[in-house]
N, C-alpha and C positions, 0 to 999 in steps of 0.2 A: 648525377654525380652530388657529392654532399655539397651543402650551401656555405660550409666552413672555409671552402676556398676563397670566399668572398667577403670574409669577416678577419679582420686581424686580431690577435691576441697579443696584447702586452705583458711582459714579464715584470712581475712584482718588484717594486723598487724597495730597496731594504732603508735607504735613508733619504731624508730631503735634503740632506747637506751636500750631496754629490755635485758636482759641476755638471755644466750641460754636455760635455764630451762625453763624460762616464753614463749619463742618461740616453744619450743618442746611441752609445754603444750596446746597452741592455735592450733596446728597441727591436723585437724582432716582428717579422710579418710571417703568419704561419699559413700555408697553403694558398697563397695569393697568386694571382693571376700576373705572368710575366708583363702583359702588355698595360696592366695597370700599375706597375712600379718602375718600368724602365723610363728614364728621361732621356734627353739627349746627351747629357754628360755620361750617364751610366752607358749608353750605347758606345760611345767613344771609348770607354774604359774597358768594355767587353770585347770590342774588335782588337784593340791591343793585345788583349790577353788571348785572343784566337790566333793572331800573328806570331806571337811568341811561343805558342804551344808546337807541338811536334806535327808535321804536316798540315798545320793549320786546322787541326780537329782536337776534340776533347772526348774523353770517354765518360762514363756516368759518373764515376767518384770524382774526376777533375771538375767537370761541369757543376756538380752539386756544390763542391767547396767555393767554386767562383760565385755561384748565386749567394752562398752564404756570407762571402767575405763582401762582395760589392754592393749587393741589393738587401742584404739583412734579410733573407727570406729563408726559411725553414720548411721543410715538406716532410711529410709522412712517407714511410718506405714506398706503400701502394701508389700514393698520390706522385711520387716522384718518378715511379716506373713509368706510369700512364703519360706523363709529361714528357718524359724523354722518348718513350714510343712514338708520340705523336710528331714530335720533332724529327726522329730519325727516320725518314721517309726512304732513305735508301737502304735501311734494313742492314747495315754494315755494322752497328754496335758502336759507333763513333758519330758525333754531329760536327757539323762545321758551322761556319759563320751565316752561309747562304740559307741553310735550313732552319736556323734560329731566326733570321729575318722573315722569312716565309710564315714561320709559325707566329710571329708578332702580327704581321699583316692581316692573317686570317683572324686573330684575336681582335684586333682594330675593326675588321671588317663584322665580325659577329657582334661587337658592341654597338655598331651604327643603327640607328632606329630605321634607316631606310632599308636596310636588308630585313627587317621584321616586317615592313609595310609591303614589301615587294609582292606583287600579286601574281599567281600562278596562270591567270588567264587575262585576256587583253579585256579592257573595260567595255568594249561594244562586241556582243556576242550576236551570231545568228543574222537572218536577213531582215530588212525592215519590213512593216506592215503598209501595204500600199491600199489606199481607199480613193474612191471616186470622190471629186470635189463638188459635185452636185451644182457647179456653176458653168456658165455657158461661155465664160471668157475665164483667162489665167487669174489665179488669186494675187491680188496687190499687197493685202495685208492680213495676217493672222494674229489674234492676242487673245490673252486670258482675261475672263471677267470675273474676279471671286466675289461670292456672296458676303454682304457686310452686314454683321451683326448690330444689336441695339448700341453695343458700346464701341463701335466703329472698329472693330477688330475683323480681320480676315483670315480664312483658312484655305491653302492651297488645294485642299481636298474637296472643298466645296464651291461650286461655280460652274461656269461653262467656257467653251471656246467660241470666238467669233472669226468668221472668214468673210473677206469683202472683196469683191472683183470689181474690174474697172468700169463696168457696166453700172455699177451702184448696187449691185445684188449683195445681199447681207444674210448668212445664214449662221443660226446658233446650233452648237454640237455640245453634246453632253461630255462628261469625263470619258466615257467609253467609245466616244466619236460616232454617236447616233444623233443623226440630223433632227432637231428639234422644231424649228420654224425657219420662216424666210421673209425677209422685208427687203424693201427697195429705197434707195435713197436717190432722189432725183431733184433737179434745180426747179424752183417753183416758178421761174421766170422764163424757162424755155418749154414749148409746146411741142416743137417741130423736132429736134435734134436733142440728144442728151450729151452730157459731159462726161469725161473720166473722172471717176474717184482714184485720188492719187494716195490717201492714207486715211486711216481710221484709228480712233482710239476710243476707249470706253471709260466712263467716270461712275464707277459702281456706286458710290457713296450717295450720289444724287440721281442714279438710274438714268443716265444720259449717255447717248452716244454721239461722237461728234466725227464727221466726215469732212475731208477737204477735196477739192476738186480743181479742174482746170480753169474754171469758171473764175477763180480767186475768190472763193466763198468758203465760208464755214458754216455747217449746218447741224444744228443742235436737235437732236430726237429724244422725245421723252418715252422711255420704255417701261415704264410702270403698268404692273397689271398685264403684262403681254402686249402692250400696246407699242405703237411706233408713229408718234406724232410729233409734227415738226415744230417746235417751240421757238427756237431763235435762229435767224440768219444774219450774219455779218459778210457783206459783200465788198468787193471792190479794194481788195488789199492792194496797196500801192506799194512801188518802190522808194525807198527811204534814203535821202542823203543830208546829213547834218550840216548846219550852216557853217560850223568850225572847219569842216574839211570841204568846204564847197568849191574853193579854188583848186584845192589838189585832186578833185575827182571830177573836174569840170569835163575833161576830155572824156573820161569814163562815161558820164551822165549823158554827153553829146552822142557818144556812140551808141547808147542803149535807150533813146528817147522813146522808142516804140515796144520797150520790154515792160512787160507787166508780169512781175513774179507772183507765182502761186505757190502756196504752201505744200510742202513736200514731204515733211515728216513731223509728228506730233509725239508729246508725252505727257502723260497726267500723273499728278502726284497730289496725294492728300495725306493729312496726319489723323491718328487717332483721336487727337485732342480737337474737339469741335470748335474750340475758339479760335485756332490757327486757321488761316487761309488757304484754300486749294488754288493750285496753280495748274494751267494749261500752258505747255511750252511748245511753241510753234517754231519750226524752221523753214526758210523757203530758199528758192533757186536763187535768190540774190544775195546769200551769206547773211541775211537778217536773221535775228531770233527776237519773238515777241512773246510776252508772258502775260496771261490773262489771269487775274486774280479775283476771287470772290469768297464771300464767307459761307460755309455749308449750313449754317443755321437756317432750319426751315427751308431747305434746299436752294436758297439764295435767290438769284434770277431765275430759277426755273421752277418755283412753287406754283402749284395750280390755282388759279382764280378764274371764276367763273366769266367774267367780263373780260379777261385777258386773253385776246387772240394772237397769233403768231407775231413775234417782235421782227422787224426787217430794219437792220441798221447797216450803214457804211462804215467803211474803215475811218472816214474823216470825222463822223460822228462820234467815235470812241476817242477822238484826240481832241476835238474842238468842243463837243457839246456831251460831255459825260452826264448831264442831268438826265439825257433820255435814258438811260439805263444806270442809273447810279449803283446798282448792286455789283456790276462787272467794271473792274478797273484794268487798264491796259498800260503795260511797260514795255518799252521798245528799246532793244539793243541793237543799233544799227551797224552795218558793214563790219561785223566780226570776222567773216572770211570772204575770201574774193571768188568762191565757187559755191556751188550747191551745199547746203547743209544737209549732211547723210544721215545724222543720227543726233538727236537731243536727249537729255536725260537730267535728273535733279541728284546733286550728291547730298544728302540730307544732314549728315554728321559735319559737313563744312559750308552748309548753307550755299551753295554754289550751284549755277546753271553750268551743264556740260554740253559742249556741241563740238561736232567735227565735220570736216569737208575735206575734200580731195584736191588740196593746195598746201603749198608751203608752210602757212600758219595753220596746221592741222588740226590741232584741238586746244580748246580754250576751256578753261574753269574760272568762273567769276561770279561775284554775287549779284543779286537781283539789280542793285544800283550800278554794277560795273564800276566801283571805286576801291573797295576794300580789298578784294582779292581779284587777281589778274594772272593766272598762270597760262602761259602760251606752251603747248608743245609743238616742236615744229619737226617735220617729216618732209623730205624732199618731194615725195609722189602723192603724201597727204594719207589720210586716215579715212577707212571707209566705216569701220565699225568700232566699238569700245564696249567694255565691260569692267565693273569696278566691284570690289568688296570693301563695305564701309568699315566692317569690323577690324580687318587686318590692313586696311589702306593699300590694296593692291590694284593698279590700274593696267588693264591690257587691251592693247590695240591691234587692229589689222587693217591692212590697206591694200591698195592696187600694186604694190611692190613685192606680193606674196610673202611678207615677213611678219611675225607675229612679234610683238615686243611688250614687255612686262615693266612697267613704270612705278617709281615712287610718286604719289601724286604732288608731293612737297618739293621734288627734284626734276625740274624740266630740262635739264642740259642733255642728258642721255639716259637711255633706258638701263635697267639692271641686267635684263636678260634679254636676249634676241633669239629668236627661233626660225631657221629657214628650211624649206622642203615642200611648200606649195609651189605649184607650177601655173596657177593663175591667182586672180586676185581674191582676196579674203573678203567675205561678205557678212559672216556673224561669228561671234566668240561667245564661249559660255565658260562660267568658272564653277568649280567644284572645291569641296574640301578646303574652305577659307581661301581661295586662290591659289592652291598648291596644285591644282590640276586645271588644265585649259583645254578647252576643244575649241577647234578652229574649223569652219567650212568655207570652201573655196568656191568658185564658181564652177569647176568642172565636177561638182558633187563630191569631193573627196573631205573626209574628215579626219583630221589629225589630232592625236591626243599627245599633249605636253605635259612632263612632269618638271614642275618649277624649280623644285628642291633640287633634282637630279640633273636638271638642265638638258633632258633627252626627251627624244620623241618615243613615246610608248608604243602607238599603234597608228596605222594608217588605214581607215576604212574606206573601201572602194566599192561597197557593194550596193549602193544606191542607184537604181536602174534609171536608164534615160527616159522611162515613160513619165517620170516626175517631171520634166521640162528640161529638153537638152539646152535651150538657147532663151529660156524665160527666167527672169529673176525669179530667186528664190526667197520667200519671205519665212522666217522661222520663229518659233517661240519655245521657252523651255519652262518646264514646271518641275521646281526643286522638290517638290513632296513625292511625286511620282517617279521623278528622274526621266520623264519623257520629253525627248526633243523632237518637235513636231515641224516638219519641212512642208511649205505649201507652194504650188506653182499650178501647173495643168492637173496634177492630182496631189493627194495629200500622203505624206509618208511619215510613220512614228518609229524612231529609233530611240531605244533604252540606253542610257549613258551611265555606264557602272551600276547596274541594278543593286540596291541594297538589299542586304539580308533581312528577313523579318524574324526576330527573336521569338516569335509565337510558332514559328514553322520550323525552325533549324536553329542550332547551336554554331553553323558554320561548315565548312569543308575544308579536308586536309589536302585533296588534290583537285584539280580540275576535270579529271575523268575517274573513271573506276579505280580503285586501288586493287593491284594485283599480288603485292607482297608485302607483310610486316614481319620485321626480324627484330630480335633483342640481342644486342652484343654485351654478354656479360663481362668482357673485359674492360671495355671503355664506357660500359653503363649508359649506352645510348641506344635509341630507336630508330631503325632505319625502315623508311616506307618507299615502295617504288608503285607507280601507276602507269595506267596506259596513256597517259599524257607525256610519257618518256621523262619524268621527272623522278629524281631521286633526292630525298630529304633525310637530313639527320636531326633527331630531336632529344633534348634533354628531358627525361621522365619526370624530374623532381620540378624544374622550373616551367616546362612547357615550352622553352624556347627553342627555336629552330637555329641550329648550329649551321649546317651547311645546305646549300640548295644547289643541285646539279639540274641544269636545264638542257634539253635534247641530248639526252645521253645516249641514244642511239638514233640516227638519221639515215635517210637513204635520198638519192639525188633523183628528182623526176622533172624533167623539161628544164634544167638547170636551177631547179629550185629545191631547197632542203626541207624535207618533211619528216617530222619526228616519227619514230617507230615504237610502238607499244612495248613496254617490259613485260615479259610473262614470267620470268623466273629468276631467283636469286638466293645467294647463300653466301657464308662466309669461308675463309680458308680455315684448317684445323686449328691456327693459332689465334683466329679471329681478329686479325690485323687488316686484311684486304677483303674486298667484296666483289662477288662474281655475278653477273647479269647476263641474263639471256633475253633476246628480243624476238619479235614475229617474224623478222626477216631472216632468222637462222644466225644471227651475229650474237657473239659472246664478248664481254669486255670484264677486263679486271680494274678495278678501283681503289685508290686509296681514299676513302670515305670521309676521311678527317680532312684531307686537303681539297677533295674534288678532283683529284688529277687521275687520267685514265694512263694506266700503266701497260695495257695489252690488248689488242683486238684478235679476235679468232672468229671462225664461222664454220658452222657443220654442213650446211648446204643453202644455195640461194633461196631466198624468200621460203624458207622452211622454219615452220615456227617452233621455238623451243620450249618444251613443257617441264622440262626438269633439268637441272644441273646441280653436280655434285663436285666438292673439292674435298678429295682424300689425300692422304700423304704421297706427294709426289706427283700425282695424278690428278687431272680434271676431267669429269665425265659429263656429258651433255646427250640428251635425246629428245626427240620431238616428233614431228609430222614425217621425218624421213624412216622411222620404223626401225632404227637400230641405233646403237650407242657409238659414240664418237668420243676417242679418248686423246687428250692431249697433256703433254709434260708442262708441268708448272714452272718449270726453271727456264724454258726456252722461249723464242719469241715466232715460232711458226704459226701461221694463220690457220692451216689445215692440220687434221689430226689423223689418228688411226680409226679405221672403222671395225667395229666387232661384227660378229656374225648376224645376219637377219634373220630373226625368229618371229616376227610379227607378221601378220597379214593386214593389219590396220594401223592407223595412226596412235601412236602412244599418248595417252592423255595423263597418265600419275606414273610416278615412279618414287622409290625410297631407296636409301643406301644404309647399311649396318656395318660400318668399318670394324675390322678388316675383313669382314667374311662375307657378307652377301649384297647383291644389288637386285632389286626386284622392279619390273616393269609390267604394266597393264595397259592394254590397248582398248580402242573403241568397242570392238567385237568381243570383249569379255575375255581375253586370253592374258593370263598370267605367267611370267617367266622368272625364274629365280637363277641368278648368275653368280659365278663365284668372282670375286673381286681380284684375287690373285692371279687367275689365268685369263679370266674374260669368257669363260666357257659356261654356256647354259648347264644346268642339271635337273631342273624340274620344269614342267610344262602343264598348266592347268587351264580349265575352262570356269570362269565365275559363275556362268549360268549354270552350268552342273558340276559342282565343286568336287563331288565325290569321285568323278570320272577321270582314271588317270590317262594321260596322252603320253604315247612313247616317245622317247626323244629320238630324232634321226640326226646323226652327226655329220653325214655326207653333204659337202656344199651344193654338190652337183643335182642332187635330187631337190625337186620343187617341194617346197612346203604348203601343203593343203590346209586351207583353214577348216576349223571345226563347224562345220555347215549343218550336217545332220548327226545330231546327239542320238536320235532314236536308233540309227543303224548300229552306232558303236555300242549301245546298251544291249540290241539283241545279239550282237556278236559275243558279248560277254555275259551270257545268261549265268554262268557259274559262279561268276563274282557277285559279291552282295553290294547294292548301291543305297548309299546313304544320302537322304535329302538334309538339305539345310534346316536346321531346328531353329526356331524363332528365339528359344530361351537358352541357347549355347549347350544344349545335351548333345552328347555324342552317339546316343543310342539311335537305333533305327526308329523312324515314324512312318506312320501309315499316311500316305498324300490326303487322304479324305478325312483324317482326323486333324491334320494341321490345317486344313481350309476350315473346317468347323471352329476350331480354337480362333483362328485370326478372325472368323466372322463374330464370333462372339465377344472378342477383344474390340470390335470396331475399329481395326486398324484401316489405315486408307490405303488400302491395296485393291486392285482391281483383277477380278477373277477372270482368267482366260481359259479358252479351250486348251486341250492338251496339245493339239498339233500347233496352235499359236504360239504356245510356251516352248515348243521345240524350235521353232522358226526365230524366236528372238533372242537376241544376245543382249545381256545388260552391260552397259559401259561402266567402267570403273573412272569415278572422278576425283578421288583422294586417296592417300596411301601414307602410313607412317609405321615405322618399327619402335618396338618397346626396348629400347638399349639394355636395361637393367634385366632383363629375363634372359635365362640361358637358353643356349640354342640346342633344346631336346625334342624329342619326337612327339611328345604329349603335351607341350608348353606353347601356348598360343604368342608368338612375338610380332606377327605382322598383321594389321588391321587395314582393311579396303572397304570403300564406301561406294556402294553400287547406286544405279539410279531409280531403283525400286525401293529407297529408303532404307535398305538394310546395311549394317556393317558385318563383314565377315571376318573371322579370324583364322589366321593360317600360323603352321610352324614352319620356318626355313629350314628346318631340319632335312636332311636327304631321305629321310625314311617318315618324315612327317607328312604334312599336308593340311587338308581342312579340320579344322577343329570345332567351329561353331559359328553362330551368327546370332546377332539380336537386332530388334527394331529399333531405329533411332530417329523416328518421326512420328507425329501425330496428326499431320495435316495432309490431305490428299494432294498428290502431285510433287510433294517435296521430297528432298534427299541431301544427304550430308555432301556439303561441296569443299570443307576444309576441316582438318583435326590438327590437333596438337596435344601433348602431355607435359607435365611436369618433369622434374629431373629425375624423381623416383619412380616415375611411372604409375604414380598411385591414383591421379584423376585423368580422365579423358575429356577434352574439351571439344565439342563438335558444332559446326556453324553450318546451318542449311541454307537452301537457296531462297526461303521466305523469310530470312533474317532471324531465325530462332538459335539460341545458344543452349546446348545442353552439357551437362556435367554428368560423367559416369565414374563410379568406382570401378577400378580395375585390381585392386590388390587381391581380391579372392576369386578373380574371374580366369578359368582356363589356366591355372598356374601349377595344377597338378600336387598341391600341397595344401595343408590345413592354415588357414590364416584367420587369426582373431580380428575381429572388427568392432571396434570401439564406437558404437551407436551413438552415446551422449556427447562424444567429442564432434562426430559429423552433424547432429542436430543443432549444436551451438555454431559450427561454421556454416551450415546452410539452412535458413530458415525454411526454405521451400519442402523439407522433409517434416514441419510440423503438421499435425493433424488439421484437416480442414472441415468445415461443416458439409461443404458440397465439394466432392473432388473434381478438378478441372479435366481438360482433355489430355494433358501430359500424363497425370497419373492412372487416369482409366485406360490409356493405351498400354500401360506396363503392368496390369495387374496380374496377367498370367506369365509375366517375365520376371522371376525373381533375381536372376543374374544377368548382366551387372545391374548394380543397384543405381537408379537414377537419383543423383543428389540435387539437381538443379535443372530449371528449365524455365525460360524467359525470353522474350522478344527483344531484341537489341537493333534490328534495324529494319526497315521496310521492304530492302530489296536483298539481293543475294549477298551472303557472306562469303567473301573470296579468300580470307587468309586469317587466321587466329594465331597469336603468340602469348605466351605466359612468363611473366617476371617472376621466379621464385623468391627473391629477396624481398620484393615489396607486396607479393601475394595480389597482384594486378593481372588483369586479362585485357588484352588489345584485341579488338575485332576491326577488321578492314572490309569494306562492303563496296559494292558496285554503285553505291549513293553517293561516292567520292570522299567519304570520311572514315577516319579511324578513331573509334570511341574507347574511352579506358572505363574498365569496371573493375569492382572489387570482386575478390573470391566468392563472396557471397551473392553477387549478382546486382550490387547497387551501382547505379550509373554515377560517375564521376566527372569526366571532362571529354570533349574532343580536341584532337591534336588539331592545331591552326585556327581554334575558334576565337571569336571576338570577345568572348567574355573573358573575365580575370581567372588565370590559372590557379587551381587550389585540387588538392587531394583529400581534403578534410570533409568538404561539405559535400551532400549526396543530392542529386536532382533527378528530373524526369526528363528523358529525351523529348523534346517538343514535337517531333513528328510521330514517334511510336505512342506517345501518351494519347493521343486520340482516337487509337484502334487497339489499345492494348488490353488484355484480358485481366480478370481478378486475380488470377495465377501470378501473371507479370507485375501487378501492382503490389502484390503482397511480397515478392522478392524485391522489388525496389525499395518498398518500406522497411526492409529488413525485417519481416516477418508479421508486421503488425497489419490486421484485417478488423474491420468493422464488425461488430457483433450485433449489429442491428435486425431484430426480425420484424418482419410487417405485421402491423396491429398490436405490437406490443411496446408498453410505454417503458422508456428507458429512466431507471430512478437514480438520481444523482446524490450518492450518499454523502457527498463531501460539501454539498451545498448548505448553507447554515440561514437561507433566507426562505422562509415558509411560504406556502401557496397564498394563505391570506395576507401576509405582508406583500407579496408580489403583486396580488390581485388589488389590493389598496393603496400600494405604493407608500408602505409605512415600514417603519423598522424599530426593533427595540419594545419597550414597555410603553403603554399607553399613559399620557399625563391623567392626573386626577380631576375628577369632574366636581364642578362645573369648570370649563376651561377660562372662563371670563369672570369669575367670582359671582356674587350676589349683585352686583352693581348693575348687570343688564339682564336680571331676571324678570320675565314678564308678570304683571300683576295675576294675582288668582280670579279666576272667573267667579262672578257671583252666581248663587245657587239659582236654579230656575224656578220661576214662580208662575203659579197656576193662572189662567186666564179668569178674568171676574165675569161672573154669571149674574145678571141682574134678576131680581125677583119680580115679575110682571104680573102676577096674579091679583094683585091688589091694585086699586085705582091710582094709589100713589106710591110710587117706587121709593123706599127709603135709600137714599144713596149714601148716608153717613154709615150704614150698617155694611156697606160694601167696600169703604175706605181701609186702607193697609196704614195703621198707626204704628209708630216706632215704639220702644219700650220706654216706660215710664220710670226706669232705674236711672239713678244720677250717674253721669259720667265721669268716671275718675279721672283724676290728673295723672298726667303721663310721668315717668320717673325723669328725674334731673340728670342730665348728662354728668359723668363722673369730673370733666375737666371744669364744668359750671359749678358744681358743688366745692370743689378745692378752691376755685378762686373766691367764692363767698366766704369760706373759712378764713383765707388770708387776709381778704381785706376787714372782715370783722375784727380779727386779733390784732391787725395794724392799727385799728382805731383805739383800742383798748390799751395799746402800748406793750413794751416788752417787759414791765416791771413783774418779777415774780411772786412780789409779796401781794401784788393786788388781786383778789379774790375775784373770780368770775360772779357776775351778777346772776341770780336765780333765774330771772327771765331770758337770760342770753343762753343758760344751760338748757332750758326747757325748749328753746327754738331749736337747738342744735339736736336735742334728742328727738323733737318732732321731724325734723329733716332728716334724720337716719331711718326713723320709722317709715316715712314716705319713700325714700329710696329703696329700702328692703321689701317693699311690696311686690307681689307677683305681678309682672306686667301682663300676663294672660288673662287677669281678671278683669282688665280695664274694658 
């Protein structure tokens, strides 16, 4: 539907001097949605107008004037007709007040974001993965230890899981839950018996694991480099009672003088900033909370020193003698709760310590000093567990009262939302989607999923087996990256909570199960999809928005439980106002798909699958596994219809109708029957395995119908008749079987050669069928197309004297066949979808039409880049080399699984393909991929993309189609010359650009001096008794050294000084001696300096 319905257009104002009332009168809303324009005051006026109208109803013209008068809304004729038909659900031609209100409610519901967020399947699917715990005792704690980088950042996808049992056994697990190593935590002071480990926590930034036990101690183990060394032991944790409340707590202390509380829960927090202190928060069974602070610089108190042995301290030493371990500081928050502390954590954004207990003072949020912030949340039976989201400030708690509460951390009086439904105490809660989705785990191993915004329970998951631990406390940890919820007790169970889709693998899904039918309604311009999940959805192809969602369209009762039934067939009524669906249990339903209202229920036979349903003028026809056609009146309310004559001996798999003339049905054993719609009588019967064989029609109901089992006998009895074999190229002349086999082998078509006896025994099932409505009903014109399981498409004439006309191969992969077909309005193109996910487009304009038709090939090449010439032809083109007709216009892979339904939108030139991979994809006529209905990606029909799943296995022909015809012209061994590049190879190699600068770059100031000429070595004359040394000495030239030239600046300065001494009097003549000196200087300067 056009987007102009959401955009208002204001009329042009003639003058700015008009008053406000005149301006308001000239404002008009064009094609606006009613629910966007109606206010409460407008609704009251419209209601009064309906009460004043005749019979409280309005016709189209009257209601249109009402909208124009009261709401200032104007509609185009087509838009208003669609609006009125949507409101007029009773189809009486008049609309009343209730129909208007229902239409407005549906509009508000469609604009609700929650309606678009509504998932088609529950968040938790399938059974959990059960693993052995590799412990001898039940697991008391499981936690995740992330790997810490150098910048102290963590990644949930890098790390390991740790499990600890009460006997002190600690196991390391990989992210795939493979056992890595094992260690034991034991008390260094006990030699005979061991203690129970109550809790464990990891400190990943300093590579420390902390365990607490019933001996009231904390053990810090160093895990650096796969070690497990005890570093620090803090023992004798004592019960605390502050002096300020000593009198009020005197009776309590006296009653518990022998009580020595041990630490039962811990939490560790560290910051990415190394200057901030790390904190280990501990809660004990006495309701006390203790915080251990230390600096992570150089691992703080856990740094490795050669002379430093295991440090053993007492709780009193940390309180009274902090100098024994100055790196560790203790802060105590005494008597926060009256019962055991069940869970502790740290609220970083508020700098608060959070603790809970199963007592009236249930949950406390306070700062470390316990003075600035002190928020106490009170629940009568206490709180067992909690979780919070710091970004949205959502706090969720669960307790032994089986109630899940959602709080605002700043409001402690009452919770915002309360969820009830558990039957036992809640032990763990998990948040997703910034606190909008809550998962709660109870003691009876039931996980409930809650929608906070909708305040409803989405799912109750009860498939966790008892082998996990029927009466054993369950410890759980949640990984937000993998969305794995790991439960640990006697065994380990892995449950995936709302698995996220990987955009590298898929664009999303349209249905939660296979798509069975895709229809386009040209009247309302919407797409209707039906699936095996028993869901009907209505989509807007322009915006990609889901308008209507109908869940559990067909159901059946089994053991007092409603089970959804798969939808197998669907069609529109002749006026495109209503939808008819057929299910696997033999049920038929009529829907108003604009409102989701079921108008009528029918059935053909109990638990008999409906494979085809049709709505012709005044009648509804359905057929399926009952092997006969059932007819219903479209105006009545009867559940059962009239049965036609049974002419099939096997289940009917495909059917097609050509109103008002013919109905065609085909069965699993290759039987094809043509029926007259007017009388319901069969007039032709064929066998698709041997299409040229005429089968005599027997009109006596009492005589049994024998199946066509022995084709050889029928052929021998008809020796005089000429048998025509199906030709692959669509020719009607007789062909020799041996020649056909040789031609098929030469084409390398994916056919399996079979012996003649086996061919006679084998019957080909028909999986798809379609009528070409624009073609005349003539003897030599093919108007019916059938898709067989051997990959061929047969063409038939529905004329009484017609029959088989030809066939063509529609596949190029072994074992593939056509599973769905559709055409455009003019029957120019045939779109076929195969079981292996291929889409092929065929030209039908000149195929078996019995008249010459001109084909404009340049137009087709512009529309389908597949026709462009390839350097190497793909399998699709090679399979049709000897098959000139029909011309294959396009071939590409659209899905990885079977294409179950195909629909084409002529106005937008868009092809829709529904597949058993749960998706409905949108394609251009040229084959370019656009979108997937229900995708999490932004909707657009302008930008083309590649399907992520098919992209990994697609051929070069498919990529050529997806790219709009662009292919790489790269040839191995050939260098590609870039003619548009203006950078030469020399410039690229030397990383320079443009003309080089003049030499020398630095001028003459940095020029090296000229090397002196080489001198020969001196050879002394030793032939005489005395060597004349002077004769061998090198002497300089005796020529006089001439004086260097005077610089120009010095010469000018001397002349200026000389003239200044003589004075500026012009009458004074220059002395001859001065003149002689000036001439001498000029001669000296003009001398050649090279002579010096």
